[in-house]
Each structure stands twice: as structure tokens, then as C-alpha cells.
C-alpha positions as CSV (number, residue, x, y, z in Angstrom):
1,M,13.7,-7.5,37.7
2,V,12.5,-10.7,36.0
3,G,13.8,-13.8,37.7
4,P,16.4,-15.9,35.8
5,S,13.9,-18.5,34.8
6,R,11.6,-15.9,33.2
7,L,14.4,-14.2,31.3
8,S,15.6,-17.6,29.9
9,L,12.0,-18.5,29.1
10,I,11.6,-15.4,26.9
11,A,14.9,-15.8,25.2
12,T,14.1,-19.5,24.5
13,T,10.7,-18.9,23.1
14,I,11.9,-16.1,20.8
15,A,14.9,-18.1,19.5
16,A,13.4,-21.6,19.1
17,A,10.9,-22.5,16.4
18,S,10.1,-25.8,17.9
19,A,8.6,-24.2,21.0
20,S,5.6,-23.0,19.0
21,A,4.5,-26.5,18.2
22,Q,4.7,-27.5,21.8
23,F,2.3,-24.8,23.2
24,Q,-1.2,-25.4,22.0
25,K,-3.3,-24.5,25.0
26,P,-3.2,-21.0,26.6
27,L,-3.1,-21.9,30.3
28,V,-2.5,-25.5,30.9
29,S,0.5,-27.3,32.3
30,Q,3.4,-26.8,29.9
31,P,7.1,-26.2,30.3
32,E,6.6,-22.5,29.4
33,E,4.0,-21.9,32.1
34,V,5.0,-20.2,35.4
35,L,2.8,-20.0,38.5
36,L,3.8,-16.9,40.3
37,G,4.5,-16.7,44.1
38,A,2.4,-18.1,46.9
39,D,0.1,-15.4,48.2
40,K,-3.7,-15.9,48.5
41,T,-6.5,-13.6,47.3
42,A,-9.4,-14.9,49.4
43,S,-9.3,-12.1,51.9
44,K,-9.4,-9.3,49.2
45,P,-12.7,-7.5,48.4
46,L,-14.5,-8.4,45.3
47,V,-13.5,-6.0,42.5
48,D,-15.9,-3.1,41.8
49,T,-15.6,-0.7,38.9
50,E,-15.3,2.6,40.8
51,S,-12.5,1.3,43.1
52,L,-10.5,-0.2,40.2
53,Q,-10.9,3.0,38.1
54,A,-9.7,5.1,41.0
55,C,-6.4,3.3,40.9
56,I,-5.5,4.6,37.4
57,T,-3.4,7.7,37.2
58,T,-1.9,9.7,34.4
59,D,1.5,9.9,36.2
60,S,1.9,6.1,36.2
61,L,0.9,5.7,32.6
62,L,3.3,8.4,31.4
63,K,6.2,6.9,33.5
64,R,5.6,3.6,31.8
65,A,5.6,5.4,28.4
66,E,9.0,6.9,29.2
67,V,10.3,3.4,30.0
68,L,8.9,2.0,26.8
69,Y,10.5,4.7,24.7
70,G,13.8,3.9,26.3
71,I,13.3,0.3,25.4
72,A,12.5,1.2,21.8
73,K,15.9,3.0,21.6
74,A,17.6,-0.3,22.1
75,S,17.0,-1.0,18.4
76,E,18.9,2.1,17.3
77,D,22.1,0.2,16.4
78,E,20.3,-2.1,14.1
79,F,17.6,0.1,12.6
80,G,19.1,3.6,13.0
81,H,16.1,4.8,15.1
82,P,13.9,3.6,18.0
83,T,11.5,0.8,17.1
84,R,9.8,-2.2,18.7
85,V,9.1,-4.2,15.5
86,I,9.1,-8.0,16.0
87,G,12.6,-9.4,15.7
88,S,14.2,-6.3,17.1
89,E,16.0,-5.7,20.4
90,G,13.3,-3.2,21.2
91,H,10.6,-5.8,20.9
92,R,12.5,-8.4,22.9
93,R,13.0,-5.9,25.7
94,T,9.3,-5.0,25.5
95,L,8.4,-8.6,26.3
96,E,11.0,-8.6,29.1
97,Y,9.4,-5.4,30.5
98,V,5.9,-6.9,30.5
99,A,7.2,-10.1,32.1
100,S,9.1,-8.2,34.8
101,E,6.0,-6.1,35.7
102,I,3.9,-9.2,36.0
103,D,6.6,-10.9,38.1
104,R,6.1,-8.2,40.7
105,L,2.6,-9.2,41.3
106,G,3.2,-12.4,43.2
107,D,0.9,-15.4,42.7
108,Y,-2.2,-13.5,41.5
109,Y,-1.7,-14.6,37.9
110,K,-0.6,-17.7,36.0
111,Y,1.9,-16.7,33.3
112,S,2.4,-18.3,29.9
113,T,4.2,-17.6,26.7
114,Q,3.3,-18.9,23.3
115,A,6.1,-18.9,20.6
116,F,5.1,-18.9,17.0
117,P,6.6,-18.4,13.5
118,A,5.9,-15.0,12.1
119,V,6.2,-14.0,8.4
120,M,7.8,-10.6,7.8
121,G,8.4,-8.8,4.5
122,Q,10.4,-5.8,3.4
123,V,10.5,-4.0,0.0
124,F,13.7,-2.2,-0.7
125,Q,13.1,-0.9,-4.2
126,S,10.3,-1.1,-6.7
127,R,9.3,0.4,-10.1
128,L,6.4,-0.2,-12.5
129,V,6.3,1.2,-16.0
130,L,3.2,0.8,-18.1
131,G,3.7,1.8,-21.7
132,H,5.4,5.2,-21.6
133,S,4.3,6.2,-18.1
134,V,5.4,5.5,-14.6
135,P,2.1,5.5,-12.5
136,E,2.6,7.3,-9.2
137,S,0.0,5.0,-7.5
138,A,1.9,1.8,-8.2
139,T,2.6,0.2,-4.8
140,P,4.1,-3.2,-4.1
141,M,1.9,-5.5,-2.1
142,S,3.0,-6.4,1.4
143,L,4.7,-9.9,1.5
144,T,5.2,-9.8,-2.3
145,P,8.1,-11.9,-3.6
146,P,10.7,-10.1,-5.7
147,T,10.8,-10.1,-9.4
148,T,13.1,-12.9,-10.8
149,G,16.7,-12.4,-9.7
150,K,15.6,-9.1,-8.1
151,E,16.0,-7.6,-11.5
152,P,13.5,-5.8,-13.9
153,V,11.2,-8.1,-15.9
154,Y,9.7,-7.2,-19.3
155,G,6.5,-8.3,-20.8
156,D,3.2,-7.1,-22.4
157,L,0.2,-6.6,-20.1
158,V,-2.5,-9.2,-20.4
159,L,-6.0,-8.3,-19.1
160,V,-7.3,-11.1,-17.1
161,D,-11.0,-12.1,-17.4
162,N,-13.5,-11.3,-14.8
163,Q,-11.8,-10.6,-11.4
164,G,-9.0,-13.2,-11.7
165,C,-10.4,-15.6,-9.1
166,D,-10.4,-18.8,-11.1
167,A,-7.7,-20.4,-13.1
168,S,-9.9,-20.3,-16.2
169,D,-9.8,-16.4,-16.0
170,Y,-6.1,-16.5,-17.1
171,P,-5.7,-17.0,-20.8
172,D,-2.7,-19.0,-22.2
173,E,-1.0,-15.7,-23.3
174,V,-0.4,-14.7,-19.7
175,S,2.6,-17.0,-19.6
176,G,5.7,-15.0,-19.7
177,K,3.8,-11.7,-19.5
178,V,2.4,-9.4,-16.8
179,A,-1.2,-10.2,-15.5
180,F,-3.4,-7.1,-15.2
181,I,-6.2,-8.0,-12.7
182,K,-9.2,-6.2,-11.4
183,R,-9.8,-6.0,-7.7
184,G,-12.7,-7.9,-6.3
185,T,-14.3,-11.2,-4.9
186,C,-11.1,-13.0,-3.9
187,S,-8.0,-12.1,-2.0
188,F,-5.0,-10.4,-3.5
189,G,-3.0,-13.4,-2.5
190,A,-5.3,-15.7,-4.5
191,K,-4.9,-13.5,-7.6
192,S,-1.1,-13.5,-7.4
193,E,-1.1,-17.2,-6.8
194,L,-3.3,-17.9,-9.8
195,A,-1.2,-15.5,-12.0
196,G,1.9,-17.3,-11.0
197,G,0.4,-20.7,-11.6
198,A,-0.5,-19.5,-15.2
199,G,3.1,-18.5,-15.8
200,A,2.9,-14.7,-15.4
201,I,6.2,-13.0,-14.6
202,A,4.5,-10.4,-12.4
203,A,1.0,-9.2,-11.6
204,V,-0.8,-5.8,-11.2
205,V,-4.1,-5.6,-9.3
206,F,-5.9,-2.4,-10.1
207,N,-8.7,-0.9,-8.0
208,S,-12.3,-1.1,-8.9
209,N,-12.6,2.6,-8.1
210,A,-10.4,5.6,-8.8
211,D,-8.5,5.3,-5.5
212,G,-5.1,3.9,-4.9
213,L,-4.7,0.3,-3.8
214,S,-2.3,-1.2,-1.3
215,G,-2.7,-4.5,0.5
216,T,-1.1,-7.8,1.4
217,L,-0.7,-11.1,-0.3
218,G,-1.0,-12.8,3.1
219,V,0.4,-16.3,3.7
220,P,3.3,-16.8,1.3
221,S,2.7,-19.3,-1.6
222,P,5.4,-20.7,-3.9
223,N,3.2,-19.6,-6.8
224,H,3.0,-15.9,-5.7
225,V,4.7,-13.6,-8.2
226,A,5.9,-10.0,-7.7
227,T,2.6,-8.0,-7.3
228,F,1.7,-4.3,-7.4
229,G,-1.4,-2.5,-6.5
230,L,-2.6,0.3,-8.8
231,S,-5.3,3.0,-8.6
232,G,-8.4,2.7,-10.7
233,K,-7.5,6.2,-12.1
234,D,-4.1,5.0,-13.4
235,A,-5.5,1.8,-14.7
236,E,-8.5,3.2,-16.6
237,P,-6.6,4.3,-19.8
238,V,-4.6,1.1,-19.8
239,V,-7.7,-1.1,-19.6
240,E,-9.2,0.9,-22.5
241,Q,-6.2,0.3,-24.7
242,L,-6.1,-3.4,-23.9
243,K,-9.9,-3.8,-24.6
244,A,-9.3,-2.1,-27.9
245,G,-6.8,-4.7,-28.8
246,K,-3.7,-2.5,-28.4
247,A,-0.5,-3.9,-26.9
248,V,0.8,-2.2,-23.8
249,D,4.3,-3.2,-22.8
250,S,5.5,-3.1,-19.2
251,I,8.5,-3.2,-16.9
252,A,8.1,-4.5,-13.4
253,F,10.8,-4.5,-10.7
254,I,10.6,-5.4,-7.0
255,D,13.6,-6.0,-4.7
256,S,12.1,-7.6,-1.6
257,V,12.5,-10.3,1.0
258,V,10.0,-12.4,2.8
259,N,11.3,-14.1,5.9
260,T,10.0,-16.2,8.8
261,I,11.2,-15.4,12.3
262,N,10.0,-16.6,15.7
263,T,8.3,-14.3,18.2
264,T,6.2,-14.7,21.3
265,N,2.8,-13.9,22.8
266,I,2.5,-13.3,26.5
267,I,-0.7,-14.5,28.3
268,I,-1.6,-14.2,32.0
269,Q,-4.7,-15.4,33.8
270,T,-5.9,-14.8,37.3
271,V,-5.5,-17.8,39.5
272,E,-8.8,-17.0,41.2
273,G,-12.1,-16.9,39.4
274,D,-14.3,-19.3,37.5
275,P,-12.0,-20.8,34.8
276,E,-15.1,-21.9,32.8
277,N,-16.1,-18.2,32.3
278,C,-13.2,-16.0,31.4
279,V,-13.2,-12.3,30.3
280,M,-10.2,-11.8,28.0
281,L,-8.6,-8.6,26.8
282,G,-5.5,-7.9,24.6
283,A,-3.2,-5.4,23.1
284,H,-0.2,-5.8,20.7
285,S,3.3,-5.6,22.0
286,D,5.0,-4.7,18.7
287,S,5.3,-1.5,16.7
288,V,6.0,-1.0,13.0
289,G,9.6,-0.8,11.9
290,E,9.4,3.0,11.2
291,G,9.0,4.1,14.8
292,P,8.8,3.3,18.5
293,G,5.0,2.9,18.6
294,I,4.3,4.6,21.9
295,N,0.6,5.2,21.0
296,D,0.4,2.3,18.6
297,D,0.2,0.2,20.6
298,G,2.4,1.0,23.5
299,S,-0.6,2.8,25.0
300,G,-2.8,-0.3,24.8
301,S,0.0,-2.6,26.1
302,L,0.8,-0.3,29.0
303,T,-2.9,0.1,29.8
304,L,-3.1,-3.7,30.2
305,V,-0.1,-3.7,32.5
306,E,-1.6,-0.9,34.6
307,V,-5.0,-2.6,34.9
308,A,-3.5,-6.0,35.6
309,T,-1.3,-4.4,38.3
310,H,-4.2,-2.8,40.2
311,L,-6.6,-5.8,39.7
312,T,-4.4,-7.7,42.2
313,K,-5.9,-5.5,45.0
314,F,-9.2,-7.3,44.5
315,S,-10.7,-10.8,44.2
316,V,-12.7,-11.9,41.1
317,K,-15.6,-14.3,40.5
318,N,-14.7,-14.9,36.8
319,C,-11.2,-15.5,35.6
320,V,-9.5,-12.6,33.8
321,R,-7.1,-13.3,31.0
322,F,-4.7,-10.6,29.6
323,A,-2.8,-11.1,26.3
324,W,0.1,-9.1,24.7
325,W,0.1,-10.1,21.1
326,A,3.2,-10.1,18.9
327,G,3.2,-9.6,15.2
328,E,0.0,-7.5,15.0
329,E,1.6,-5.0,12.6
330,E,2.6,-7.8,10.2
331,G,-1.0,-8.9,9.9
332,L,-2.5,-9.9,13.3
333,L,-0.1,-12.9,13.5
334,G,-0.1,-13.5,17.2
335,S,-3.8,-13.3,17.8
336,D,-4.4,-15.4,14.7
337,Y,-2.0,-18.1,16.0
338,Y,-3.5,-18.1,19.5
339,V,-7.1,-18.6,18.3
340,A,-6.1,-21.1,15.6
341,T,-4.4,-23.3,18.2
342,L,-7.2,-22.9,20.8
343,P,-9.0,-26.2,21.4
344,E,-12.8,-26.0,21.1
345,E,-13.3,-26.6,24.9
346,E,-10.9,-23.7,25.6
347,N,-12.7,-21.5,23.0
348,Q,-16.0,-22.0,24.8
349,K,-14.5,-20.8,28.1
350,I,-13.8,-17.3,26.7
351,R,-17.0,-15.4,27.2
352,L,-15.8,-12.3,25.3
353,F,-12.6,-10.7,24.0
354,M,-11.9,-6.9,24.3
355,D,-9.3,-5.3,22.0
356,Y,-7.5,-2.1,23.1
357,D,-5.4,-0.6,20.3
358,M,-4.3,3.1,20.4
359,M,-5.7,4.5,23.6
360,G,-4.2,8.0,23.4
361,S,-4.2,9.5,19.9
362,P,-3.3,13.3,20.0
363,N,-6.2,14.4,17.9
364,F,-8.4,11.8,19.5
365,A,-12.1,10.8,19.2
366,Y,-13.6,8.4,21.7
367,Q,-14.3,5.5,19.3
368,I,-16.3,2.3,19.9
369,Y,-16.3,-0.6,17.5
370,N,-19.8,-0.9,16.1
371,A,-20.2,-4.6,16.9
372,T,-23.8,-5.8,16.7
373,N,-25.2,-9.3,17.4
374,A,-26.8,-9.3,13.9
375,V,-23.4,-9.5,12.3
376,N,-21.1,-10.7,15.1
377,P,-21.2,-13.4,17.7
378,T,-24.0,-12.8,20.3
379,G,-22.7,-10.7,23.1
380,S,-20.7,-8.3,21.0
381,E,-23.5,-5.8,21.1
382,Q,-23.8,-6.0,24.9
383,L,-20.1,-5.2,25.1
384,R,-20.6,-2.3,22.7
385,D,-23.4,-1.0,24.9
386,L,-21.3,-1.3,28.0
387,Y,-18.8,1.2,26.5
388,V,-21.7,3.5,25.3
389,N,-23.2,3.6,28.8
390,W,-19.9,4.3,30.5
391,Y,-19.2,7.3,28.2
392,K,-22.7,8.6,28.8
393,S,-22.3,8.2,32.6
394,K,-19.2,10.4,32.4
395,G,-20.9,13.0,30.2
396,L,-18.5,12.2,27.3
397,N,-19.2,12.1,23.6
398,Y,-18.4,8.9,21.6
399,T,-18.6,7.8,18.0
400,F,-19.0,4.4,16.4
401,I,-16.3,3.0,14.0
402,P,-16.4,0.0,11.6
403,F,-15.7,-3.4,13.0
404,D,-13.8,-4.3,9.9
405,G,-10.9,-6.6,10.8
406,R,-8.2,-4.0,11.4
407,S,-7.1,-5.2,14.9
408,D,-6.7,-8.3,17.0
409,Y,-10.4,-9.0,17.6
410,D,-10.6,-10.4,14.1
411,A,-9.7,-14.0,14.8
412,F,-12.0,-14.1,17.9
413,I,-15.0,-13.0,15.9
414,R,-14.3,-15.5,13.1
415,S,-14.1,-18.2,15.7
416,G,-17.5,-17.4,17.3
417,I,-16.2,-15.5,20.4
418,P,-18.0,-12.2,21.1
419,G,-15.8,-9.2,20.9
420,G,-15.4,-5.5,20.7
421,G,-13.2,-2.7,21.9
422,T,-12.4,1.0,21.9
423,A,-9.8,3.2,20.2
424,T,-9.0,6.8,19.6
425,G,-8.1,6.9,15.9
426,A,-5.3,6.3,13.5
427,E,-4.9,7.7,10.0
428,G,-8.6,8.6,9.6
429,I,-9.5,12.2,9.2
430,K,-11.3,14.0,12.0
431,T,-14.6,15.6,10.8
432,E,-15.9,19.1,11.7
433,E,-18.6,17.4,13.8
434,E,-16.0,15.4,15.7
435,E,-14.0,18.6,16.3
436,L,-17.1,20.0,18.1
437,M,-17.5,16.7,20.0
438,F,-13.9,16.1,21.1
439,G,-11.9,19.2,20.4
440,G,-8.7,18.9,18.3
441,K,-8.5,19.8,14.6
442,A,-10.8,18.8,11.8
443,G,-9.1,17.8,8.6
444,D,-6.1,16.2,10.3
445,W,-5.4,12.6,11.1
446,Y,-6.5,11.4,14.6
447,D,-2.9,10.4,15.0
448,P,-0.6,12.5,12.7
449,C,2.3,10.4,13.8
450,Y,0.6,7.1,12.9
451,H,3.3,4.5,11.9
452,Q,6.0,7.1,11.9
453,L,9.2,7.9,13.9
454,C,7.4,10.7,15.8
455,D,5.1,8.2,17.6
456,D,7.0,8.9,20.8
457,V,6.0,9.9,24.3
458,G,5.0,13.4,23.2
459,N,2.6,11.9,20.7
460,V,0.2,10.5,23.4
461,N,-2.7,12.6,24.6
462,A,-2.6,12.0,28.4
463,T,-6.3,12.9,28.9
464,A,-7.6,10.5,26.3
465,W,-5.2,7.8,27.6
466,L,-6.4,8.2,31.2
467,I,-10.1,8.2,30.2
468,N,-9.7,5.1,28.1
469,T,-7.7,3.2,30.7
470,Q,-10.4,3.9,33.2
471,L,-12.9,2.5,30.7
472,V,-10.7,-0.6,30.3
473,A,-10.7,-0.9,34.1
474,H,-14.5,-0.6,34.1
475,S,-14.9,-3.4,31.5
476,V,-12.6,-5.7,33.4
477,A,-14.2,-5.0,36.8
478,T,-17.7,-5.5,35.4
479,Y,-17.2,-8.9,33.9
480,A,-14.7,-10.1,36.5
481,A,-17.5,-9.6,39.1
482,S,-20.4,-10.9,37.1
483,F,-21.7,-12.0,33.7
484,E,-25.3,-11.5,34.8
485,G,-27.4,-10.4,31.8
486,F,-24.6,-11.2,29.4
487,P,-25.5,-13.8,26.8
488,T,-24.2,-17.3,27.2
489,R,-21.8,-18.6,24.6
490,E,-23.3,-20.1,21.5
491,I,-21.9,-23.3,20.0
492,T,-20.9,-21.8,16.7
493,R,-17.7,-21.2,14.8
494,A,-18.9,-19.0,11.9
495,A,-19.4,-15.3,11.6
496,G,-20.6,-15.5,8.0
497,V,-21.8,-11.9,7.5
498,Y,-18.7,-10.5,9.2
499,E,-16.4,-12.6,7.0
500,Q,-18.2,-11.6,3.8
501,N,-18.0,-7.9,4.6
502,T,-14.5,-7.7,6.0
503,L,-11.9,-6.4,3.6
504,Y,-9.0,-5.9,6.1
505,H,-6.8,-8.2,8.0
506,G,-4.9,-5.8,10.3
507,R,-3.7,-2.7,8.6
508,Y,-3.7,-4.4,5.2
509,L,-6.5,-4.8,2.6
510,V,-6.7,-8.4,1.7
511,R,-9.2,-8.2,-1.2
């Protein structure tokens, strides 16, 4: 069990908003920091990859998954089903579980928490009527405010000039009406804010191609208005009418809330090892509200617990830092906050960051983020190649996937820290070629229970989870022992090409 001080620490950091402002460094002397035990590691052998990998077992991972599912069930009274979404009892107990497992490991790690404010949104009802039709593709943006009074609003559509990224694109007649805005260039949040500033009563952002469009408004603004996404297919006839000078009336209705709660990151770092050269890895501790999230990302969180546990059998030359991020499903909130509050001198101590999200999808592919030095901070490509070489050494196939901002590596890359990671697939469709490479079923999602109630223990492929946890152990052991041949950190904050090309922030499109 977690000691009384640790339990009260978790409860305090979740409940108190003021704590987030007090914790600005990840592992320096703070009231929230705990130094565990009094054992010494000097007599232990230096970590080597084969020995650490050999410690990983399927049985241990699955036992942890059963525990985590039981934890998710603690939210049933409030949500009606198991979940570990931030703010829930299931998430609070997830943090307690991680803390209790680390507490068992004696003084091998320094333990820290980082409380922060997290924005959450929920849409209860919505409806959009354009002329005489109710477009099926109309989808409220995440973190959208409600329509005025949470009641329907009525007004003609006004086609905004260009892509609605400048105040001058919004004609005077937008005031009191519904802004109709083409996707592109700037964020959805910027478009909504400009529409609200021009007096629009609602906004509709339509796609630049035929596909549907859903995304997030991001950080709330007082000028945001109720905002829908719309497919290009549904928008096309409306745009034609508006360009022809015809009036198109509309009804917009969104009943939603946007709230700020307080939640907590957990960060541990080896006491031993060069503190000026840290290998860092992370996974997210939360699930979506719709389900227990045993694969997404219980698998990654439990992989970190398992590797951290067995690492204590060895000594390290470079410090190893593990992080369990909160609020990933709401838009990478925990990792964003961590990196944003990281002083420059602490930033430079992180040699690389490795992201591990969804390690055991049932219809898996062994996926590697295609991070190259040409687009990302130097060192990202060397990490990518470490994964490639490991799969090759095991006679396993692999595939590259876009490094597109959909998980917690995003803030690290934007802040100049090399990064990468592996995954096994979410809502993407397995190809026929991948069926030949990995088995499973072409034409189905990699994880058919992605963000659903059925993401339970039975949703995790034990073989894929074991293989990927062994790969995580390999990555930790390699860099904990030596950074020989790995590029030194560059003094740079920008990842310009990455930022220009990245359309996602977490699971949400942002522009």
C-alpha cells in the first residue's frame, strides 16, 4: 500500500489548484517530492538490454491489467460504466496504484507529482439545420461553448472571406448571424474566436475536401462561439447558393459545458545516473470517458510500471525519468504543462523523450513513428532506427506511421527535445499488406474497441503487448547504459517544419 504521506499527497494535488503554480521543476526540492527508502544501488550490475528484457512476462502484464480494470470500475456509480477519465474516481485510483507500485521499490527513484489545471468539455445535445436540410456530418467541435442560453439560435449563413484567419475576412453582416468558414491556415479556435469577435451567434467550419470534419477549439477564449465542423460534401451546395447571392437560413443548437478541473502528473527519476543526461519516457494515465482504456493507454502506463520495477535490479550510468501524464485524452494537457513549465536548463538535460501509447491493440501492427532529423530535433532519427534495428534483430516486421502530433511527444518536439516512440494502432484501417506482415484482419481497425466501453482486459493482444514492453525495456537499457553515438542536444527551441505540417494535437484536429 501507499504510505499515508503519499496518499495525502495525491489527494492534495488533485484537489488544490494552487499546487500547480508551486511545482515548476520536475525533480528539484519541493513539498510534493518524495525520496524513497534508503537502499543503495552501487553494488548492482550495470543494466544491459537482454537481462532487462528477460524480466518482462505476459503473466505480470495481464495481472496488472486486471487490477487496472477493477480500478476503472470504481467510476461506475458516477458514470454508469468503468472509466479512468480525469476527474473520475477511476483516474484518482489509477494514480494511487502507480504511486503504490513505485513505493514498493525503495530508494531507487525520486518521486514527484505535478498538479495542473485541465480543461474538459462535454456536449450533451446538438443540432444544425442549413436551409431545409439537417446535415448528418455536422459535429460540434470539442471545447465548444453552448449556444446562447443553451437554446437554438437562428440566423442566415454568411460566407466568410478567404479562410477566416483575419478579422478583415469577416464582413459587417456576420454580426447576429452564423459564420460559414472554410477550413485551412489557422486553427479552428482562431476561426471561432474571430467569428465571435465579429458578433456571430455561431460558426460552422467546413472541410476543404469532401470528408467530415471534427476537431477542437483548444484553449477556451471568451470570444469563442458555438462551433460545428461540417464535411466538404455537405457544404458544397450551400457554398454555391451563397456565392450565387441566395440567402440560406440556419438553426444552430449546442448544449455543452467547458470546465476546468485539477489533475496530476506523476514523475519518477532514478537516484543514480548522470542527472545532466536523462533518458525520459512517458505514457498517459487517463482514459476517455466512454470506457476503461485498458489498451489506451493502460497498456502503456502498465508497461512503464513493469519496466520501472525491473530496472531496480540494475545500476544505470544515465538517469532515467518515467512520466505518467494526465489529461492526454483532453488534448495532451499533462505533457504540455510539463514541458511549458520546464526551465531551459532542465530542458537541456533531457537527451530524448520516448512515447508509449497503445502497446497491445488486438488487430495490431508494429508501428514506429517516422521521426527524422530533417523535420524533428536531431536525435529523433537515431531513436527511430533503434526501434527498427530491434524489430529486425527479432525477425519481426514493422511499419512507419506519421509523427503528426497525436500523442504526448508533441510538446517535447516543439521544445527542441528529440523524440519518438512505438504503437500498435488505433482507429486506422489495417491494409492487406499489413495482414500479411502481422496477421489479423485487413479492413478492420487496429483496435476495434478504440475509445469504447469494450476497451477492457480482453481487448489487449498479449503477444503484441509483451513484444512492445520488451522493446521499451531495450530502449531504456540502451540509453541508461550509454549515449555513445547519440547526438548531443542542440540549443534550439523550434521545430519549424514539424509545426507547419502538424494538424493534430492529441486525438483532435486543430486546423
